[in-house]
Residue, then its C-alpha position, 0 to 999 in steps of 0.5 A: m923638205s916636207a911641210a911637217n918637217k919644215k922650220e920657218d927659218g929654213t934650218p935643215r932637219a931630219l930626212d931633208v935632202v941637202a947639198l954640202l957647202a964646205d969641203l970635208p976632206e977628212h971624210r973625202l967629201a967635197r962641196g956640192n955632194v948631196g946627202t940625206i940627214v939621218e939624225e939630228l945630233d944637237e942644235e948645230n950638228v946633224l949626221v948626213e948619209f951621202s949616196d951615189d946615183d944608185g942609192r949606195p951610201y959611200a959616206v956618213a959624216p957629222c955636219l954643221r947645219s950651217d954647212l948644208l943647203p936644203l934641196h927642193y924637188v917640188p916648188e914651194a911658196a916663197 
């Protein structure tokens, strides 16, 4: 999550890399799948693109922000 994109409450925002916290069988997605938020639909929902290790997208699905965990690849102050 970039500093410019970060919200104080930790809410996932556009372009954040996130992990799915719930299964979405209708999209063939399981808890733990990793994706990138590509669009904010409203206050509760975002559109997430899920890609494989080579960067090829395999699913795009609307997700509740509460079902997503932002992932951090660099240390951030707590």
